[in-house]
C-alpha positions in Angstrom: -33.8 14.7 25.1 -32.6 17.9 23.4 -29.0 18.8 22.7 -29.3 21.2 25.7 -30.5 18.4 28.0 -27.7 16.1 26.7 -25.1 18.8 27.3 -26.1 19.4 30.9 -26.2 15.7 31.6 -22.6 15.4 30.2 -21.4 18.4 32.2 -22.9 16.9 35.4 -21.3 13.6 34.7 -17.9 15.4 34.2 -18.4 17.5 37.3 -18.1 20.7 35.3 -20.0 24.0 35.2 -21.3 25.3 31.8 -19.9 28.2 29.9 -22.4 29.9 27.6 -21.5 32.5 25.1 -23.7 35.1 23.4 -22.9 36.4 20.0 -25.0 38.5 17.6 -25.7 36.8 14.3 -24.4 38.8 11.4 -22.1 41.1 13.4 -20.2 42.7 11.7 -21.3 40.6 8.7 -22.4 37.1 7.9 -19.0 35.6 7.1 -17.2 36.9 10.1 -20.1 36.0 12.4 -20.1 32.4 11.0 -16.3 32.1 11.5 -16.7 33.2 15.1 -19.6 30.8 15.8 -17.8 27.9 14.2 -14.8 28.5 16.5 -16.7 28.7 19.7 -16.9 25.0 20.6 -13.1 24.6 20.3 -12.7 27.7 22.5 -14.6 25.8 25.3 -18.2 27.1 24.7 -20.7 24.5 25.9 -23.9 26.3 24.6 -24.1 29.1 22.0 -26.7 31.8 22.4 -27.2 33.3 18.9 -28.6 36.8 19.0 -31.4 37.5 16.5 -30.9 41.2 15.4 -34.0 43.4 16.0 -34.6 47.1 15.6 -36.0 47.7 19.1 -34.1 45.6 21.6 -35.5 46.8 25.0 -33.5 44.5 27.3 -30.1 45.2 25.6 -27.5 47.7 26.6 -25.6 49.8 24.1 -23.0 47.1 23.2 -25.7 44.6 22.1 -27.9 47.3 20.5 -25.0 48.5 18.3 -24.2 44.9 17.3 -27.7 44.4 16.2 -27.7 47.6 14.2 -24.5 46.6 12.5 -25.9 43.2 11.7 -29.1 44.7 10.3 -27.2 47.2 8.2 -25.2 44.3 6.8 -28.4 42.7 5.7 -29.0 40.2 8.4 -32.5 38.7 8.7 -34.3 36.0 10.5 -33.8 33.7 7.5 -30.1 34.5 7.3 -29.7 33.8 11.0 -31.2 30.4 10.5 -28.9 29.9 7.6 -26.0 30.7 9.8 -27.1 28.0 12.2 -27.5 25.6 9.3 -24.0 26.3 8.1 -22.7 25.7 11.7 -24.5 22.4 11.8 -22.6 21.1 8.8 -19.6 20.6 11.0 -21.1 20.3 14.5 -24.1 18.3 15.4 -23.7 18.3 19.2 -23.2 21.9 20.5 -26.6 23.4 21.5 -27.7 26.6 19.9 -30.2 28.9 21.7 -31.8 31.6 19.6 -32.2 34.7 21.7 -34.2 37.7 20.7 -37.6 39.3 20.5 -41.0 38.0 19.4 -41.7 40.5 16.5 -39.5 38.8 13.8 -40.9 35.4 14.8 -44.5 36.7 14.8 -44.0 38.3 11.4 -42.7 35.1 9.9 -45.5 33.1 11.5 -45.0 30.8 14.5 -45.7 27.5 12.8 -43.4 28.2 9.8 -40.7 29.6 12.1 -40.7 26.5 14.3 -40.4 24.2 11.4 -37.5 26.2 9.9 -35.7 26.7 13.3 -35.9 22.9 14.0 -34.6 22.1 10.6 -31.7 24.6 11.0 -30.5 23.0 14.2 -31.8 25.4 16.8 -32.3 23.7 20.1 -33.9 26.4 22.3 -35.4 29.8 22.4 -35.1 32.8 24.7 -37.7 35.4 23.8 -37.4 38.1 26.3 -40.6 40.1 25.6 -43.0 37.1 25.9 -44.1 36.7 29.6 -45.5 33.5 30.9 -49.1 34.8 30.5 -48.4 34.5 26.7 -47.1 30.9 26.7 -49.7 29.8 24.2 -48.2 32.2 21.6 -44.8 30.5 21.3 -43.6 28.7 24.4 -46.0 25.7 24.3 -45.9 25.3 20.5 -42.1 25.5 20.6 -41.8 22.7 23.2 -44.3 20.6 21.2 -41.9 21.0 18.3 -39.0 19.7 20.4 -37.4 23.1 21.2 -36.6 24.1 24.8 -38.1 27.4 25.9 -35.8 29.1 28.4 -37.2 31.7 30.7 -35.4 34.5 32.5 -35.6 35.1 36.2 -34.4 38.3 37.8 -33.7 39.9 41.2 -37.3 41.2 41.1 -38.8 37.7 40.5 -40.4 37.2 43.9 -41.7 34.0 45.6 -45.2 34.7 44.2 -44.0 35.2 40.6 -41.3 32.5 40.4 -43.7 29.5 40.1 -45.3 31.1 37.1 -42.0 31.8 35.5 -40.9 28.2 35.9 -44.2 26.6 34.9 -43.3 25.9 31.2 -39.6 26.5 31.3 -37.3 23.8 30.0 -33.6 23.3 29.2 -32.3 25.7 31.9 -33.3 28.8 33.8 -31.4 32.0 32.8 -30.9 34.1 36.0 -30.3 37.8 35.2 -27.8 38.8 37.9 -28.5 42.6 37.9 -31.4 44.9 37.5 -31.4 46.7 34.2 -29.9 46.2 30.7 -27.0 44.0 29.5 -23.5 45.3 30.1 -24.7 47.9 32.6 -23.0 46.6 35.8 -20.9 43.8 37.2 -22.4 40.6 38.8 -21.4 39.8 42.3 -21.3 36.2 43.5 -22.3 37.2 47.0 -25.6 38.5 45.7 -26.1 35.8 43.1 -25.5 32.8 45.2 -28.6 33.1 47.5 -30.8 33.9 44.5 -29.6 30.8 42.6 -30.2 28.7 45.6 -33.8 30.1 46.0 -34.6 29.2 42.3 -33.1 25.8 42.7 -35.4 25.1 45.6 -38.3 25.3 43.1 -36.8 23.5 40.0 -34.6 20.7 39.0 -33.4 22.6 35.9 -29.9 24.0 35.8 -29.6 27.7 36.7 -27.2 29.7 34.5 -26.3 33.3 35.4 -25.7 36.1 32.9 -25.4 39.9 32.7 -22.4 41.6 34.2 -19.8 38.9 33.6 -16.7 40.2 31.7 -13.5 38.5 32.9 -12.3 34.9 33.5 -12.3 35.6 37.3 -15.8 36.8 37.2 -16.9 33.8 35.2 -15.3 31.5 37.7 -16.8 33.3 40.7 -20.3 33.2 39.3 -20.1 29.6 38.0 -19.0 28.6 41.5 -22.4 29.6 42.9 -24.5 28.5 39.8 -24.6 25.8 37.2 -22.7 28.0 34.8 -22.1 31.5 33.5 -23.1 33.4 30.4 -20.9 36.1 28.8 -22.3 38.3 26.0 -21.5 42.0 26.0 -17.7 41.5 26.6 -17.5 39.1 23.7 -19.5 41.3 21.4 -17.4 44.3 22.4 -14.2 42.4 21.6 -15.7 41.6 18.2 -16.7 45.2 17.6 -13.1 46.4 18.3 -12.1 44.9 14.9 -9.5 42.5 16.1 -9.1 39.2 14.2 -11.7 36.5 15.0 -8.9 34.3 16.3 -8.2 36.9 19.0 -11.8 37.1 20.0 -11.8 33.3 20.3 -8.7 33.4 22.5 -10.6 35.8 24.8 -13.6 33.4 24.8 -11.3 30.5 25.7 -10.0 32.5 28.7 -13.6 33.0 29.9 -14.5 29.4 29.3 -11.5 28.2 31.3 -12.6 30.5 34.1 -16.1 29.0 34.3 -14.8 25.5 33.9 -12.4 25.9 36.8 -15.2 26.7 39.2 
């Protein structure tokens, strides 16, 4: 059982929905990013999605793209991202970390070497948005053999024919993308999301977590009420980019977490 599996088992036993936060590793720099990540569990975050900065992020909107650029300009790399996870693990051995990004940096490092290093750093799962199920032998299957969950995205365009393929080797949870398009581009609507989550849950026992377009405590509550939890990314990254103290960003995160947990 991974930390992700254990977390969802705990949440289910407690009758709570999950709150997942996305932050970009190294934005605006390593130290500030580490301070933020270390503060997330106390702010109510159940699972941390740690963004791996990449030069060509095709699924990300302007907010996440700019965060990645800032991180890269500050010298962030794959190795430093794993070091950030290692530093977090010095104080927290239970909160799951999902590394979210693109395949190129992993491919460049070498899959076998990357998986050993990621596991050692305390990474629990991967979301690699540009590797479709047809390429599962590249990373998905080796990752799961190494003890890491491989989390797949389903979208409003994932039809009944495609869904079984998407779910085939998915583990940990299913990430449902609530809107068509890029991150931060529109607002999620529970009335649209609910039936889609139910459709996915008819085909899997995995938790279904909803992200994209969630930016307020009320929205987190509404979306979590029709799913197993909610993900917020762009709104947190945007708050960090505004230059306010990390403590203020964490207070905002706590308001979002409280919203999701009240569903």
